[in-house]
Every structure is written in C-alpha cells, then in structure tokens.
C-alpha positions as CSV (number, residue, x, y, z in Angstrom):
1,M,53.0,164.6,186.3
2,A,55.9,166.6,185.2
3,Q,55.8,168.8,182.1
4,L,58.7,170.4,180.4
5,G,58.5,173.7,178.5
6,K,56.3,175.7,181.0
7,T,57.7,179.0,180.0
8,L,55.5,181.4,178.2
9,F,57.6,181.2,175.0
10,A,57.5,177.4,174.9
11,T,53.8,177.3,175.5
12,T,53.1,179.9,172.8
13,L,55.3,178.1,170.4
14,A,53.5,174.8,171.1
15,L,50.1,176.4,170.6
16,M,51.2,178.0,167.3
17,V,52.4,174.6,166.0
18,A,49.4,172.8,167.2
19,S,47.1,175.3,165.6
20,A,48.8,175.0,162.3
21,A,48.5,171.2,162.4
22,V,44.9,171.3,163.4
23,T,43.9,173.3,160.3
24,S,44.9,170.4,158.1
25,A,43.8,166.8,158.7
26,V,46.1,163.8,158.2
27,R,47.6,163.8,154.8
28,A,49.3,161.1,152.8
29,S,52.6,163.0,153.4
30,D,52.2,162.4,157.1
31,W,53.1,159.2,159.0
32,P,50.3,159.1,161.5
33,H,50.3,155.4,162.4
34,W,52.9,152.8,163.2
35,R,52.6,151.3,159.7
36,G,52.2,154.7,158.0
37,P,49.4,156.5,156.1
38,F,48.1,153.4,154.4
39,F,48.6,151.0,157.3
40,N,51.0,148.8,155.3
41,G,54.5,150.1,155.8
42,S,54.6,152.2,152.7
43,S,54.3,155.9,151.7
44,D,53.8,157.7,148.4
45,E,56.5,160.2,149.3
46,Q,58.9,161.1,146.5
47,N,62.6,162.3,146.5
48,L,63.4,160.7,149.9
49,P,67.0,160.9,150.9
50,S,69.3,158.0,150.0
51,Q,72.6,159.5,151.2
52,W,73.5,161.0,154.6
53,S,75.5,160.5,157.7
54,T,75.0,161.6,161.3
55,S,76.3,165.0,160.4
56,E,75.5,165.4,156.7
57,N,72.1,165.9,155.1
58,I,70.6,166.0,158.6
59,A,67.8,168.6,159.1
60,W,68.0,168.3,162.8
61,S,68.6,165.8,165.7
62,A,67.2,165.7,169.2
63,D,68.6,164.1,172.3
64,L,66.6,161.2,173.9
65,A,67.0,159.8,177.4
66,D,66.9,156.2,176.4
67,G,66.0,153.8,173.7
68,A,62.5,152.4,172.9
69,A,60.9,150.5,170.1
70,A,58.1,153.1,169.4
71,T,58.3,154.6,165.9
72,P,58.3,158.4,165.3
73,I,54.8,159.6,164.3
74,V,54.5,162.6,162.1
75,C,51.4,164.7,161.7
76,G,51.6,168.1,160.2
77,D,54.4,170.0,161.9
78,C,54.4,167.7,164.9
79,V,56.6,164.6,165.6
80,F,55.3,162.5,168.4
81,L,57.4,160.0,170.3
82,S,56.9,157.6,173.1
83,G,60.0,157.1,175.3
84,A,61.4,156.1,178.6
85,D,63.9,157.7,181.0
86,A,65.8,155.0,183.0
87,A,67.4,157.5,185.3
88,K,64.0,158.8,186.4
89,N,62.2,155.5,185.9
90,T,59.5,157.2,184.0
91,L,57.6,156.7,180.7
92,Q,57.4,159.8,178.5
93,A,55.2,161.3,175.8
94,A,56.9,164.0,173.7
95,C,56.2,166.3,170.8
96,F,58.9,167.9,168.6
97,D,58.6,170.6,166.0
98,R,59.1,168.8,162.7
99,R,60.6,171.9,161.1
100,N,63.5,172.4,163.6
101,G,63.5,169.6,166.2
102,K,62.6,171.8,169.2
103,L,60.9,170.0,172.0
104,L,57.4,171.6,172.2
105,W,56.1,169.6,175.2
106,Q,56.9,166.5,177.1
107,H,55.0,164.6,179.9
108,D,56.2,162.0,182.4
109,V,53.3,159.6,182.0
110,A,54.0,157.0,184.7
111,Q,56.6,155.6,187.0
112,G,58.1,152.2,186.1
113,I,59.4,151.5,182.6
114,Q,59.6,147.7,182.2
115,K,58.7,144.2,183.4
116,D,61.5,142.3,181.7
117,S,65.0,143.0,180.5
118,R,64.3,142.6,176.8
119,S,62.1,145.6,176.3
120,N,60.3,148.5,178.0
121,Y,56.8,149.7,178.1
122,A,57.5,152.3,175.4
123,S,57.3,149.8,172.6
124,P,53.9,150.7,171.2
125,S,53.8,153.7,168.8
126,P,51.5,156.7,169.2
127,V,48.8,157.5,166.7
128,A,47.5,160.9,165.6
129,D,44.7,162.3,163.4
130,G,45.6,166.0,163.0
131,K,43.5,167.0,166.0
132,L,44.7,164.8,168.8
133,V,47.4,162.2,169.6
134,V,47.0,159.0,171.6
135,F,49.9,157.3,173.4
136,F,49.7,153.7,174.7
137,Y,52.2,151.9,176.9
138,G,52.8,148.3,177.8
139,N,51.7,149.0,181.4
140,G,48.2,149.6,180.1
141,D,48.2,153.5,180.2
142,L,46.3,155.0,177.3
143,V,46.6,158.8,177.2
144,C,45.2,161.3,174.7
145,Y,46.6,164.8,174.3
146,N,45.5,167.8,172.4
147,L,48.2,169.0,170.0
148,D,49.2,171.7,172.5
149,G,50.1,169.0,175.0
150,S,47.1,169.4,177.3
151,T,45.5,166.2,178.4
152,R,42.2,165.3,176.8
153,W,41.7,162.0,178.7
154,R,43.5,159.1,180.1
155,R,42.7,155.6,181.3
156,N,44.5,152.3,182.0
157,I,43.3,149.2,180.1
158,Q,44.6,146.8,182.7
159,K,42.6,148.6,185.5
160,D,39.5,148.5,183.2
161,Y,39.6,144.9,182.0
162,G,42.2,143.1,184.1
163,P,45.9,142.6,184.0
164,F,47.5,141.4,180.7
165,A,48.0,137.6,180.9
166,C,51.2,137.7,178.9
167,L,54.7,136.3,179.7
168,W,56.3,139.2,177.7
169,T,55.7,142.9,177.7
170,F,52.4,143.8,175.9
171,S,53.2,146.0,172.9
172,S,50.4,146.3,170.4
173,S,50.0,149.8,169.0
174,P,46.7,151.6,168.9
175,T,45.0,152.3,165.5
176,L,42.9,155.3,164.6
177,Y,40.5,154.5,161.7
178,D,37.2,155.7,160.6
179,G,36.6,157.9,163.7
180,K,37.4,155.2,166.2
181,L,40.5,154.1,168.2
182,Y,41.1,150.4,168.2
183,L,43.3,148.2,170.4
184,P,43.5,144.4,170.3
185,V,44.4,142.6,173.5
186,L,45.2,138.9,172.7
187,Q,46.4,137.1,175.8
188,R,46.4,133.8,177.6
189,D,43.1,132.4,179.0
190,V,44.8,131.6,182.3
191,A,47.3,133.6,184.3
192,V,51.0,133.2,183.7
193,G,52.8,133.5,187.0
194,K,51.7,136.8,188.6
195,Y,50.3,138.2,185.3
196,G,46.6,137.9,184.5
197,L,43.4,137.2,186.4
198,T,43.6,134.1,188.7
199,D,39.9,133.9,189.7
200,R,38.4,133.6,186.2
201,E,39.2,133.3,182.5
202,N,41.3,136.0,180.9
203,Q,39.4,137.0,177.7
204,S,41.1,138.2,174.5
205,Y,39.3,141.1,172.9
206,L,39.2,143.9,170.4
207,L,38.5,147.2,172.0
208,A,36.9,150.3,170.2
209,I,37.2,153.7,171.9
210,D,35.8,157.1,171.1
211,P,39.0,159.1,170.6
212,K,37.4,162.4,171.6
213,S,36.2,161.2,175.0
214,G,38.1,158.0,175.8
215,K,34.9,156.1,176.4
216,T,34.5,152.5,175.3
217,L,32.3,152.1,172.3
218,W,32.4,148.3,172.3
219,R,34.5,145.3,173.3
220,Q,34.4,142.3,171.1
221,I,35.6,139.0,172.6
222,R,37.9,137.2,170.3
223,S,37.9,133.4,170.6
224,S,40.9,131.1,170.0
225,Q,41.8,127.5,170.1
226,A,45.5,128.3,170.8
227,V,47.0,127.1,174.1
228,G,49.6,128.7,176.4
229,E,51.9,131.3,175.1
230,S,50.5,130.8,171.6
231,R,47.5,132.9,172.7
232,E,49.8,136.0,173.2
233,S,50.0,138.4,170.3
234,F,51.7,141.8,170.1
235,A,50.4,142.6,166.6
236,T,48.5,145.8,165.8
237,A,45.0,145.9,164.3
238,I,45.4,146.7,160.6
239,P,42.5,148.3,158.6
240,F,41.9,147.2,155.0
241,E,39.2,148.0,152.6
242,H,38.4,145.7,149.7
243,K,35.4,145.7,147.4
244,R,33.9,148.4,149.5
245,Q,34.1,146.3,152.6
246,K,35.9,147.8,155.5
247,Q,37.8,145.4,157.7
248,L,40.1,145.2,160.7
249,L,42.7,142.5,160.5
250,V,43.7,140.9,163.8
251,A,46.5,138.3,164.0
252,G,47.3,136.0,166.9
253,G,46.1,133.0,168.8
254,D,47.1,130.8,165.8
255,V,44.8,132.6,163.4
256,L,44.0,135.7,161.4
257,S,40.6,137.2,161.9
258,S,38.7,140.0,160.1
259,H,36.3,142.3,162.0
260,D,33.7,144.9,161.1
261,P,35.1,148.2,162.3
262,A,31.6,149.4,163.1
263,D,30.8,146.9,165.8
264,G,33.7,144.4,166.0
265,H,31.8,141.3,164.9
266,E,33.9,138.8,163.1
267,L,33.6,138.7,159.3
268,W,35.8,135.8,158.7
269,R,38.9,134.0,159.8
270,G,41.7,132.1,158.1
271,G,45.4,131.4,158.0
272,D,45.4,128.8,160.7
273,Y,49.1,128.4,161.1
274,N,49.3,126.2,164.2
275,S,47.0,123.2,163.7
276,A,49.2,121.1,165.9
277,R,48.6,123.7,168.7
278,V,52.2,124.1,169.7
279,N,52.1,126.0,173.0
280,H,54.9,128.5,172.7
281,W,54.2,130.4,169.5
282,R,53.6,134.0,170.6
283,L,53.0,136.3,167.6
284,V,54.8,139.6,167.0
285,P,54.3,140.7,163.3
286,S,51.2,142.5,162.3
287,P,49.3,141.4,159.3
288,V,49.5,143.3,156.0
289,A,47.0,143.4,153.1
290,G,47.1,144.3,149.4
291,D,45.5,143.2,146.1
292,G,42.7,141.4,148.0
293,I,45.1,139.3,150.0
294,A,45.8,139.4,153.7
295,L,49.2,138.0,154.8
296,V,50.0,136.7,158.3
297,C,53.5,135.6,159.4
298,A,53.6,132.5,161.5
299,P,56.3,132.7,164.2
300,K,59.5,130.7,164.9
301,R,60.7,130.2,161.3
302,E,57.3,129.1,160.2
303,P,55.8,130.0,156.8
304,L,53.7,132.9,155.6
305,Y,50.0,132.3,155.1
306,A,48.0,134.3,152.5
307,V,44.2,134.5,152.8
308,A,41.6,136.0,150.4
309,A,40.3,139.1,152.2
310,D,37.2,139.6,150.1
311,G,33.7,138.9,151.3
312,G,32.4,137.2,154.4
313,T,29.9,138.6,156.9
314,T,29.0,135.7,159.2
315,G,32.2,134.5,160.7
316,G,33.1,132.0,158.0
317,Q,36.4,130.2,157.5
318,H,38.6,131.3,154.6
319,A,41.0,128.8,153.1
320,N,44.6,129.7,152.5
321,V,45.4,131.0,149.0
322,W,49.0,129.9,149.4
323,V,51.5,129.0,152.1
324,S,55.3,129.6,151.7
325,R,56.4,126.2,153.0
326,D,58.8,125.6,150.1
327,V,60.4,129.1,150.2
328,R,62.6,129.2,153.2
329,E,63.3,133.0,152.9
330,L,59.6,133.8,153.4
331,S,59.5,133.7,157.2
332,S,59.4,136.5,159.8
333,D,59.4,136.1,163.5
334,V,59.3,139.8,164.4
335,P,59.2,142.4,161.5
336,S,55.9,143.1,159.9
337,P,55.8,142.9,156.0
338,A,55.0,145.9,153.8
339,F,52.8,146.3,150.7
340,Y,54.0,148.6,147.9
341,D,53.8,148.8,144.1
342,G,51.5,145.8,144.0
343,D,53.6,143.4,146.0
344,F,54.5,142.3,149.5
345,F,58.0,143.0,150.9
346,V,59.0,140.5,153.6
347,L,62.0,141.2,155.9
348,S,63.1,138.0,157.6
349,D,65.0,138.4,160.9
350,V,65.3,134.6,161.2
351,C,66.6,134.0,157.6
352,K,68.4,137.3,157.3
353,S,66.8,138.0,154.0
354,L,64.6,140.6,152.2
355,S,62.1,139.4,149.6
356,R,59.5,140.7,147.1
357,V,56.4,138.5,146.7
358,E,53.4,138.5,144.4
359,P,50.3,138.7,146.7
360,R,48.0,136.3,144.7
361,S,50.4,133.6,143.7
362,G,53.1,133.8,146.4
363,K,55.7,133.9,143.6
364,L,59.1,135.1,144.7
365,K,60.2,138.0,142.5
366,W,63.6,138.4,144.2
367,S,65.3,137.6,147.5
368,V,68.5,139.0,148.9
369,K,70.5,138.7,152.1
370,T,70.5,141.5,154.6
371,P,74.0,142.9,155.2
372,G,76.1,142.0,158.2
373,G,75.5,139.6,161.0
374,V,73.3,141.8,163.2
375,K,69.5,141.2,163.3
376,Y,66.9,143.5,161.7
377,E,63.8,143.4,163.8
378,A,62.4,146.9,163.0
379,S,59.8,146.6,160.3
380,P,60.6,147.8,156.8
381,L,59.7,151.2,155.3
382,V,59.0,151.1,151.5
383,A,58.7,154.4,149.6
384,D,60.1,156.2,146.6
385,G,61.3,153.0,145.0
386,K,63.4,152.2,148.0
387,I,63.3,149.9,151.1
388,Y,64.7,151.3,154.3
389,L,65.8,148.9,157.1
390,I,67.6,149.5,160.4
391,N,69.3,146.8,162.5
392,F,70.0,146.4,166.2
393,N,73.2,148.4,165.9
394,G,71.6,151.4,164.2
395,Q,73.0,150.6,160.7
396,V,70.5,151.6,158.0
397,A,70.4,149.5,154.8
398,I,68.7,151.0,151.7
399,F,67.6,148.6,148.9
400,S,66.1,149.0,145.5
401,A,62.4,147.9,145.6
402,A,62.7,147.0,141.9
403,N,65.4,144.4,142.0
404,G,66.6,144.1,145.6
405,S,70.1,145.6,145.0
406,L,71.7,147.2,148.0
407,L,72.1,150.9,147.3
408,R,73.8,152.0,150.5
409,G,74.6,151.3,154.1
410,I,74.7,154.1,156.7
411,S,75.6,153.9,160.4
412,M,73.4,156.0,162.7
413,E,74.7,154.8,166.1
414,E,77.9,156.6,167.1
415,T,78.3,155.1,170.6
416,T,79.2,151.6,171.5
417,D,77.0,151.7,174.6
418,H,73.9,151.0,172.6
419,E,70.7,149.2,173.3
420,L,69.0,147.0,170.6
421,I,67.4,149.4,168.1
422,R,63.9,148.2,167.1
423,A,62.1,151.4,166.1
424,S,61.0,151.4,162.4
425,I,62.0,154.3,160.2
426,S,59.2,156.6,159.1
427,A,58.8,158.9,156.1
428,A,57.0,162.2,155.9
429,H,57.2,165.5,154.0
430,G,60.2,164.4,152.0
431,Q,62.2,163.4,155.1
432,L,63.1,160.3,157.1
433,F,62.7,160.0,160.9
434,I,65.1,157.6,162.5
435,R,65.2,156.8,166.2
436,T,68.4,155.4,167.7
437,T,69.3,154.8,171.3
438,H,69.8,158.4,172.4
439,K,68.9,160.4,169.3
440,L,66.0,161.3,167.0
441,Y,67.1,162.2,163.5
442,C,65.3,164.1,160.9
443,V,67.1,163.2,157.6
444,G,66.9,165.4,154.5
445,K,65.8,168.9,153.8
446,G,62.2,167.9,153.0
447,S,59.6,169.1,150.6
C-alpha cells in the first residue's frame, strides 16, 4: 500500500480535520451516501449556487488522476472520493479538506482498475457516518478507514462469497443505515464466461456488515425468477421508513423487494417488470421512495413501476399502483430518480427528458427535453428548488424544480481528451461538489 501525505504536517492536519468531523455526527447538510442524506437524491440545502464557471465562484479545485463514476461524499470537513490511476494501474481512496481542497490522505487500495472498457472498478461511491468511511470497489475490495486515514478493516467480498457472476463490472454502492453496512449482490445463477462459480449455483444476496469491525452480521439469500443477464443488478440498497416500518429496497432480477434491516428477511416484493423473462435486462437504476410509494425503473426503454411501500411482513406480493406505459418520457435505463417536494423527478437517458411525477397517481406534472445531444447518465440532484444534471461531456444543466424551465447551462470540462462523465453532483454545506475527468470542483462559497 502506498500512502501520500506522510509528513508530520500532513498527518497533523489530517488528524485535526478528522477530530473536528468526529465531534459531529452526520448532519442533513452533509452528503454521506451516494443518494444523499435522505437516500433519495435530494437535500434540504438552501442558497446553492446557480451561476459559476471553472474559474468563477469556485471555492477550490483538486486534480484527479483519472475519471470514475463515484460521487463525492461529504461528511463534516471531509470530502471522500474513490478513484483510479491508469498510469499506476491502481484503485485509490482519497480524503480532501472540504474547506480548502487540500489532500489530507490517499491510499492505493489495489492493483488493476477495470475488467471492461466501459467503466472501471471505482464506480461505487464511498459512504461515511462521521466516525468512519467505507470504500467499495468493483473488484470486491471493501475497505473501512478512520477519518485520519488509518485502516480500520478490509475484506474482499469475492474472496468471501465467490466471484461476481456478472457480464459487466459490478458497481452497487454500500449503504450505511441504522448502525449497519449493507451491500446487495444480485448476479447470475450460473457463471458467465470466466466470471462466477462454475461448480455450483451463484446465489444473489443482501449482505449486512458491522461497520466497526467488518464482520458479517447476516447474509440473506435473495431469490429471483429472472434468467441470464436479467439477474444482474448494479442498484444500491435504499432505506425507507413508512408508517414506522423500516425497510431496505432492493431492485433487480426483474423485481423490487423490501427487506427488514434488522435481519434481512423479505417483507414484500412487487413491481415485476419482466413477466416475459427477457434474458438481457440487467438493471442499473436504484429504486427511490416517497409518499408511501416505491419506484423502480425497468431497463431498456421500459416503463416505471410504482408499488405501495406500506405494510407487509411475510414476503407477500404487492400489486403495482401504476405503470407508466402510456407516458414515453417516463423511462430510465441508467439514472436513478429523485424524490423532492412531494414528487418524483425522473431523468431519462433513453428519452432525453426530465420529468416531475406525482407518486400516488403517476400524473405527469411537467416534462422537458434535456439540452444538447449528449447523454445524461449521472443521477439527478434536487435541492433548493433546482435540479442539477451533468452529461458525459461535463456540461451541467440547471432546471427549475417548480416548472422544469432550464435556468442555466455550464461547461465544466475544459479538455477535449475526456472520458464519459457519470459521477452525480452532490450538495453539502451550501456548496456543490462536481467530479469531471481530471478535476474535483467545490462550487460556491458555502454556508
């Protein structure tokens, strides 16, 4: 392992920042999880910036070795980022000072950064709770650090439970919730080429880990009737509490399932979006929930499925509340929807649209086209009455959440030698955190 910042000054600075962050637990002003403080792509931040450039209204910027899809995670005065260095062929875990962008610590986690040309292993986002931070990578490495950068524990999920039986790079992000660390592994039941176990069935499962020790608390097998690639899911487990019932929503394998966070047993399932059992429908978007409704996006230009998320303790089947078959704009193959101000916000990469939808009726309040011809695969951030998107070329589009009007377009990628930008924008402490191919930007002066 290689660690940067070994000088006494850097170590002291890291300890000071870590100590300050430990004294306060995760706050709503943080962005501790890939989908934010409320696990739904929204924040209650106010006065977020709506005008900037790569040189104006920028609090700081930091150089990055290469691009990755992991979103910046903000906890107190720390900004955590997963990354990859192609020149060194290493996966990285880094911590920056939120106040000035200084690199506090960085680790080379593992050698080897990718299995296919479309992505790298640094697609999952870290997760933090104000006392520790957990990084997960598509090669199976799961590493927990104290806020000063010292390693608390590490393990490899593939070594523990078998290689991922996935055609594409596994990229679900871990979730910290209610004192446990959760990771869903939804994969094929048989090996695909050289990936997966060949001597027995590959099981899909939901894993719960003690974040303090790294030890497995339980492993719940998750059944599916899906076949082939349709068993593969890269969605993240999303917590949701409704009518005092805590749930974990897991999407993939042709269905949405709800699990008890205490022991993983299945509460209910619904949203069966592939009754014909098409065999090539891998799932990327994570589910989102609000107003008692859980929403799952079927892949490949297929509709959205809304399911009542209340009740159920015995693994029952929930019928769909509505399906968006008659509204073409309501389809997403990659971006995860958001929930804000009582409604769902759906970014469609396949229809090049952005829509606001009532959760219980499926009624479309408005729908607009996304600007330009470049795809938007990063999931939307909704906060302060605005929707923030970023496309493959690093162009940010800001929309009004109220009526869908385009407020501004801002280019964040100055070079032409760019990779495809997929990292979602995060908001914390009155600022925006934007990752491009070779830069991490902190936008705005903050609160």
